[in-house]
C-alpha positions as CSV (number, residue, x, y, z in Angstrom):
1,X,195.3,143.5,138.1
2,X,193.6,141.8,141.1
3,X,193.8,143.3,144.6
4,X,195.6,140.1,145.9
5,X,198.2,140.3,143.2
6,X,198.8,144.0,143.8
7,X,199.2,143.4,147.6
8,X,201.8,140.6,147.0
9,X,203.6,142.7,144.4
10,X,203.8,145.7,146.7
11,X,205.1,143.6,149.6
12,X,207.7,142.0,147.4
13,X,208.9,145.4,146.2
14,X,209.2,146.6,149.8
15,X,211.1,143.5,150.7
16,X,213.5,144.0,147.8
17,X,214.1,147.6,148.8
18,X,214.9,146.5,152.4
19,X,217.2,143.7,151.1
20,X,219.2,146.3,149.1
21,X,219.7,148.4,152.2
22,X,220.6,145.2,154.1
23,X,223.3,144.3,151.6
24,X,224.9,147.8,152.0
25,X,224.8,147.4,155.8
26,X,226.3,143.8,155.7
27,X,229.0,144.9,153.2
28,X,230.0,147.7,155.6
29,X,230.2,145.2,158.5
30,X,232.3,142.8,156.4
31,X,234.8,145.6,155.7
32,X,235.3,146.0,159.5
33,X,236.2,142.2,159.7
34,X,232.8,141.1,161.1
35,X,232.4,137.5,159.9
36,X,228.7,137.2,159.1
37,X,226.7,134.0,158.9
38,X,222.9,133.4,158.6
39,X,221.9,130.2,160.5
40,X,225.4,128.9,160.0
41,X,225.6,129.7,156.3
42,X,227.9,132.2,154.7
43,X,225.9,135.4,153.7
44,X,225.9,135.7,149.9
45,X,225.4,139.3,149.0
46,X,222.6,139.3,146.5
47,X,219.0,140.4,146.9
48,X,217.3,137.1,145.8
49,X,219.4,135.0,148.2
50,X,218.9,137.4,151.1
51,X,215.1,137.3,150.7
52,X,215.0,133.5,150.2
53,X,217.1,133.0,153.4
54,X,214.6,135.1,155.4
55,X,211.6,133.4,153.9
56,X,213.0,130.0,154.8
57,X,213.8,131.1,158.3
58,X,210.5,132.9,158.7
59,X,212.3,136.1,159.6
60,X,211.6,139.7,158.4
61,X,214.2,141.4,156.4
62,X,213.3,144.6,158.2
63,X,214.3,143.1,161.5
64,X,217.7,142.0,160.2
65,X,218.2,145.4,158.6
66,X,217.5,147.2,161.8
67,X,220.1,145.2,163.7
68,X,222.7,145.5,160.9
69,X,222.3,149.2,160.8
70,X,222.6,149.5,164.6
71,X,225.8,147.4,164.5
72,X,227.2,149.8,161.9
73,X,226.3,152.8,163.9
74,X,228.1,151.3,166.9
75,X,231.2,150.6,164.7
76,X,231.2,146.9,165.8
77,X,234.3,145.2,164.3
78,X,236.6,142.2,164.5
79,X,234.0,139.7,165.6
80,X,231.7,136.9,164.3
81,X,228.0,137.3,164.3
82,X,225.2,134.9,163.2
83,X,222.8,137.7,162.4
84,X,219.8,135.4,162.0
85,X,220.3,133.8,165.4
86,X,220.7,137.3,166.9
87,X,217.4,138.4,165.4
88,X,215.7,135.2,166.6
89,X,217.0,135.7,170.1
90,X,215.8,139.4,170.1
91,X,219.4,140.7,170.6
92,X,220.2,144.4,170.4
93,X,223.4,146.1,169.6
94,X,224.1,146.3,173.3
95,X,224.7,142.5,173.2
96,X,227.8,142.8,171.0
97,X,231.3,144.2,171.5
98,X,234.2,144.5,169.1
99,X,237.0,142.0,169.2
100,X,240.7,142.3,168.9
101,X,242.0,143.2,165.5
102,X,242.8,140.3,163.3
103,X,246.3,139.8,161.9
104,X,247.0,138.4,158.5
105,X,248.1,134.7,158.1
106,X,249.7,133.6,154.8
107,X,248.2,130.4,153.4
108,X,249.8,128.0,150.9
109,X,247.8,125.2,149.2
110,X,250.2,122.3,148.6
111,X,248.4,120.4,145.9
112,X,245.6,121.6,143.7
113,X,243.2,118.7,143.2
114,X,239.5,118.6,144.1
115,X,239.9,119.8,147.7
116,X,242.6,122.3,146.8
117,X,240.5,124.0,144.2
118,X,237.4,124.2,146.5
119,X,239.5,125.7,149.2
120,X,240.9,128.3,146.8
121,X,237.3,129.1,145.8
122,X,236.2,129.5,149.4
123,X,239.2,131.6,150.4
124,X,239.0,133.9,147.3
125,X,235.3,134.4,147.5
126,X,235.7,136.4,150.7
127,X,235.7,140.2,150.6
128,X,239.2,141.5,149.8
129,X,241.1,142.2,153.0
130,X,244.6,142.4,154.5
131,X,243.4,140.5,157.6
132,X,242.7,136.9,158.3
133,X,243.7,134.0,156.0
134,X,245.5,135.2,152.9
135,X,246.0,132.7,150.0
136,X,249.5,133.5,148.8
137,X,250.6,130.5,146.8
138,X,249.7,127.1,145.3
139,X,252.4,124.4,145.0
140,X,252.0,121.8,142.3
141,X,254.3,119.3,140.6
142,X,256.5,120.5,137.7
143,X,254.5,120.4,134.5
144,X,254.7,121.2,130.8
145,X,253.8,124.1,128.6
146,X,250.4,125.6,129.2
147,X,250.1,124.3,132.7
148,X,249.3,127.7,134.2
149,X,246.4,128.3,131.9
150,X,245.1,124.8,132.6
151,X,245.3,125.3,136.4
152,X,243.4,128.6,136.0
153,X,240.7,127.0,133.8
154,X,240.2,124.2,136.4
155,X,239.7,126.8,139.1
156,X,237.3,128.8,136.9
157,X,235.0,126.0,135.7
158,X,234.0,122.8,137.4
159,X,231.8,119.9,136.2
160,X,230.3,119.5,139.6
161,X,230.2,122.9,141.2
162,X,229.8,125.0,138.1
163,X,231.5,128.3,137.3
164,X,233.5,130.1,139.9
165,X,231.6,133.2,141.1
166,X,234.5,135.6,140.3
167,X,237.3,136.3,137.9
168,X,240.4,134.3,137.2
169,X,243.2,135.6,135.0
170,X,246.7,134.2,134.4
171,X,249.9,136.3,135.0
172,X,252.5,134.5,132.9
173,X,255.2,137.0,133.6
174,X,255.1,136.3,137.3
175,X,253.8,132.7,137.0
176,X,250.7,133.1,138.9
177,X,246.9,133.7,138.8
178,X,245.0,136.9,139.6
179,X,241.8,135.7,141.4
180,X,239.2,138.3,142.2
181,X,241.9,140.9,141.9
182,X,244.4,139.2,144.2
183,X,247.7,137.6,143.0
184,X,248.4,134.0,143.9
185,X,251.8,132.6,143.0
186,X,252.1,129.1,141.4
187,X,255.2,127.3,142.6
188,X,256.4,124.1,141.0
189,X,258.1,121.6,143.3
190,X,258.2,117.8,143.6
191,X,259.0,117.9,147.4
192,X,258.6,120.5,150.2
193,X,262.4,120.7,150.6
194,X,262.6,122.4,147.3
195,X,260.6,125.5,148.3
196,X,261.8,128.7,150.0
197,X,258.6,130.6,150.6
198,X,260.3,133.6,151.9
199,X,261.7,134.2,148.4
200,X,258.1,134.9,147.4
201,X,257.4,137.2,150.3
202,X,255.6,134.4,152.3
203,X,256.3,134.2,156.0
204,X,254.9,132.2,159.0
205,X,252.5,130.5,156.6
206,X,250.0,127.7,157.2
207,X,250.6,125.0,154.5
208,X,247.4,123.1,153.7
209,X,248.6,119.8,152.3
210,X,245.9,118.4,149.9
211,X,248.1,115.7,148.3
212,X,247.7,113.0,150.9
213,X,251.2,111.9,150.1
214,X,252.5,112.4,153.6
215,X,250.3,111.5,156.6
216,X,252.8,111.2,159.5
217,X,254.9,113.6,161.4
218,X,258.1,112.7,159.6
219,X,256.6,113.3,156.2
220,X,254.5,116.4,157.1
221,X,257.5,117.8,159.0
222,X,259.2,118.4,155.6
223,X,256.9,121.4,155.3
224,X,258.0,122.8,158.6
225,X,261.6,122.6,157.4
226,X,260.8,124.9,154.5
227,X,261.6,128.5,155.0
228,X,258.5,130.6,155.7
229,X,256.3,127.8,157.1
230,X,254.9,127.9,160.6
231,X,252.2,125.3,160.6
232,X,250.8,122.4,158.5
233,X,247.2,121.3,158.1
234,X,246.6,117.9,156.4
235,X,243.3,117.3,154.5
236,X,243.3,113.5,155.2
237,X,243.3,111.3,158.3
238,X,246.7,111.5,160.0
239,X,248.9,108.6,161.3
240,X,250.6,108.4,164.6
241,X,250.1,111.1,167.3
242,X,248.9,113.9,165.1
243,X,245.5,115.1,166.2
244,X,242.6,114.5,163.9
245,X,240.4,117.6,164.3
246,X,236.7,117.8,163.6
247,X,235.7,121.5,163.9
248,X,232.9,121.9,166.4
249,X,233.8,118.7,168.3
250,X,237.4,118.9,169.3
251,X,239.0,122.0,167.7
252,X,239.7,123.4,171.1
253,X,242.4,120.8,171.6
254,X,244.7,122.2,168.8
255,X,246.6,124.5,171.1
256,X,250.1,125.2,169.9
257,X,250.3,122.1,167.7
258,X,252.2,122.8,164.5
259,X,250.9,119.8,162.6
260,X,247.2,119.0,162.6
261,X,244.9,116.9,160.5
262,X,241.3,117.9,159.5
263,X,240.5,114.2,159.3
264,X,238.4,112.9,156.4
265,X,235.2,114.1,154.8
266,X,233.3,111.1,156.2
267,X,234.7,111.6,159.7
268,X,233.6,115.2,159.6
269,X,230.1,114.2,158.3
270,X,229.3,111.7,161.0
271,X,231.2,112.9,164.1
272,X,229.0,116.0,165.0
273,X,225.8,113.8,164.8
274,X,227.5,111.0,166.8
275,X,228.6,113.6,169.4
276,X,225.1,115.0,170.0
277,X,223.6,111.5,170.1
278,X,226.2,110.2,172.5
279,X,225.8,113.1,174.8
280,X,222.1,112.6,175.0
281,X,221.5,108.9,174.7
282,X,224.9,107.2,175.2
283,X,226.2,105.1,172.3
284,X,226.9,101.5,173.3
285,X,228.1,100.4,169.8
286,X,227.2,100.6,166.2
287,X,228.2,100.3,162.5
288,X,228.7,103.1,159.9
289,X,228.4,102.4,156.2
290,X,229.2,105.2,153.7
291,X,227.8,105.2,150.2
292,X,230.5,107.3,148.8
293,X,230.9,109.2,145.5
294,X,233.8,107.9,143.4
295,X,237.1,109.8,143.7
296,X,240.2,110.4,141.6
297,X,242.0,107.6,143.4
298,X,239.9,105.1,141.3
299,X,240.2,104.2,137.7
300,X,237.9,105.4,134.9
301,X,238.3,102.0,133.2
302,X,239.5,98.7,134.4
303,X,243.2,98.9,135.0
304,X,245.8,97.9,137.5
305,X,245.5,99.5,141.0
306,X,247.6,98.8,144.1
307,X,244.4,98.6,146.2
308,X,241.8,95.8,145.9
309,X,238.8,96.6,143.7
310,X,239.7,100.2,143.1
311,X,241.1,99.3,139.7
312,X,237.7,98.5,138.4
313,X,235.9,101.2,136.4
314,X,234.5,103.8,138.8
315,X,231.7,105.1,136.6
316,X,230.4,101.6,136.0
317,X,230.6,99.9,139.3
318,X,229.6,99.9,142.9
319,X,233.0,99.2,144.5
320,X,233.4,97.7,148.0
321,X,236.3,99.3,149.9
322,X,237.4,100.2,153.4
323,X,237.1,103.4,155.4
324,X,238.9,104.5,158.5
325,X,236.2,107.0,159.4
326,X,234.6,104.9,162.1
327,X,237.8,104.4,164.0
328,X,238.9,108.0,163.3
329,X,235.8,109.2,165.2
330,X,237.5,108.0,168.4
331,X,240.2,110.6,167.9
332,X,237.6,113.3,168.2
333,X,235.3,111.5,170.7
334,X,237.7,109.3,172.8
335,X,234.8,107.6,174.7
336,X,233.6,106.0,171.4
337,X,237.0,104.2,170.9
338,X,236.3,100.6,169.8
339,X,232.6,101.0,169.7
340,X,232.1,101.6,166.0
341,X,232.9,99.5,162.9
342,X,232.8,100.9,159.4
343,X,232.9,100.1,155.7
344,X,232.4,101.9,152.4
345,X,230.8,101.4,149.0
346,X,232.0,103.7,146.2
347,X,229.2,104.4,143.7
348,X,229.0,105.9,140.2
349,X,228.3,109.5,141.2
350,X,230.9,112.3,141.2
351,X,230.0,114.1,144.4
352,X,227.7,113.9,147.5
353,X,227.8,110.8,149.7
354,X,225.6,109.2,152.3
355,X,226.5,107.8,155.7
356,X,224.2,105.2,157.3
357,X,224.6,104.9,161.1
358,X,223.2,101.8,162.8
359,X,223.5,102.5,166.6
360,X,222.6,101.0,169.9
361,X,222.1,103.3,172.9
362,X,222.1,103.2,176.7
363,X,218.8,105.2,176.8
364,X,215.7,104.7,174.8
365,X,215.4,107.1,171.8
366,X,211.7,106.6,171.4
367,X,210.4,106.6,167.9
368,X,211.5,108.2,164.7
369,X,209.5,111.3,165.3
370,X,211.0,112.0,168.7
371,X,214.6,111.3,167.5
372,X,214.1,113.6,164.5
373,X,212.8,116.4,166.7
374,X,215.9,116.1,168.9
375,X,218.2,116.3,165.8
376,X,216.2,119.2,164.4
377,X,216.6,121.1,167.6
378,X,220.4,120.6,167.6
379,X,220.6,121.6,163.9
380,X,219.0,124.9,164.7
381,X,221.2,125.6,167.7
382,X,224.0,128.1,167.4
383,X,226.5,125.4,168.6
384,X,225.7,122.9,165.8
385,X,224.1,124.9,163.0
386,X,227.4,125.1,161.0
387,X,227.9,121.3,161.1
388,X,224.4,119.8,161.0
389,X,221.6,120.6,158.7
390,X,218.1,119.0,158.7
391,X,216.1,117.8,155.7
392,X,212.6,116.5,155.9
393,X,211.7,116.5,152.2
394,X,210.3,113.3,150.8
395,X,211.9,114.2,147.4
396,X,215.5,114.8,148.6
397,X,218.2,113.1,146.5
398,X,222.0,113.4,146.4
399,X,222.2,116.2,143.8
400,X,220.1,118.5,146.1
401,X,223.1,118.8,148.4
402,X,225.8,119.6,145.8
403,X,227.5,122.8,147.1
404,X,226.1,122.5,150.6
405,X,228.5,124.1,153.1
406,X,227.0,122.2,156.0
407,X,229.2,119.2,156.7
408,X,226.2,116.9,157.3
409,X,222.6,116.9,156.3
410,X,220.4,114.7,158.4
411,X,217.6,113.0,156.4
412,X,214.6,112.9,158.7
413,X,212.4,110.9,156.3
414,X,214.7,107.9,156.4
415,X,215.1,107.6,160.2
416,X,214.3,104.2,161.7
417,X,214.1,104.2,165.5
418,X,212.6,101.9,168.2
419,X,213.5,101.5,171.9
420,X,217.3,101.7,172.2
421,X,218.1,101.2,168.5
422,X,218.2,103.6,165.5
423,X,219.3,103.7,161.9
424,X,220.1,107.2,160.7
425,X,221.0,108.6,157.3
426,X,223.3,111.6,156.8
427,X,224.1,113.2,153.5
428,X,227.2,115.2,152.8
429,X,228.9,117.1,150.0
430,X,232.3,115.3,150.4
431,X,234.0,118.2,148.7
432,X,232.3,121.5,149.7
433,X,231.1,120.5,153.1
434,X,234.5,119.1,154.1
435,X,236.4,122.1,152.7
436,X,234.4,124.5,154.9
437,X,235.5,122.5,157.9
438,X,239.1,122.7,156.7
439,X,238.9,126.5,156.6
440,X,237.5,126.6,160.1
441,X,240.4,124.5,161.4
442,X,242.9,126.7,159.6
443,X,241.3,129.8,161.2
444,X,241.6,128.1,164.6
445,X,245.3,127.3,163.9
446,X,245.9,131.0,162.9
447,X,244.1,132.3,166.0
């Protein structure tokens, strides 16, 4: 065995040992309701991931371990900490204090399609706790025999996102699922007016409506009329005076609102980038084009559809369609009202989309290199790291971003910039990335 090999092997063994200790320390913090992130990403508690995250961030596991152990010794609790940012900033335990103890908020998923199941996965992947968001029930339309087993199977296995990292069992006697040891009631109803949540022990709940059937106050207000419901969160752009919230941009405006929209996946993908660009350079006007994965709203084969073109076979065609994402940006950034146009092309891929931003600015942005450096700096800041990721790989393609919890991934290699104009490319997992934003909005509503 060569000396070089032995040196690297010894270093790796030491790193793995430290990573195991770090996992123990992080688990202890999680039990005390410390929400941990690592440069904006959820901390996944396995040795290989811990080491890979540190290697990519050029941080020493030993430094993170030292801070985590100190936080445990000080019994820090009920707070949120990005432990990688803390290490980078050279923070010590003296820089942190415990927050107020979290209460529990019951959550109901109304609808169990693509977004509903991703939300269930995210909620049930958290450490078991009686604090914070508690998924208590899922409401679906009345169905036939074997429906419960099919619902459980769709949660457990997914053609795009793979197997659920946990356990899913059915409880036929109580008509529910046991997900990672926690019971989730399945309620059958065709309309919110049919449901009395208090009969299932659910009170003051946030209903996350994933159906898209109701988008205005009159329709979504049906949920509030149901016993046991306190607030409603829509996973689609809302109509009327309902606020469209993009977490990180305008979530502070939620206040005491009882009905809120988390806007659309595309609106969430482009708004953070547009926000940082507008604040720095001033956007005069522009156009947004989204190259979007096909969705369940389209047909598998040519057939009648109420919307133009969406009746044509989704797996075989590029389909021109419309998007309200460009105009919806103005609800989060009012100063951009009327400045952006938008269109969409659905393409034969099942997940991950690409937004192309053609923008004109008040100030010169310089060249591609300087504009990329600006976006990279923002993506690494604590303010924007949850929303914006940065990619400079010349080999990056859409499947690389399946499962990304960042709402947008800026593709630096594709940037075109000169004087006061720029064309920018932003990837996004239109299922996972968007769902992480929905969870953040729900947490803000729950306070």
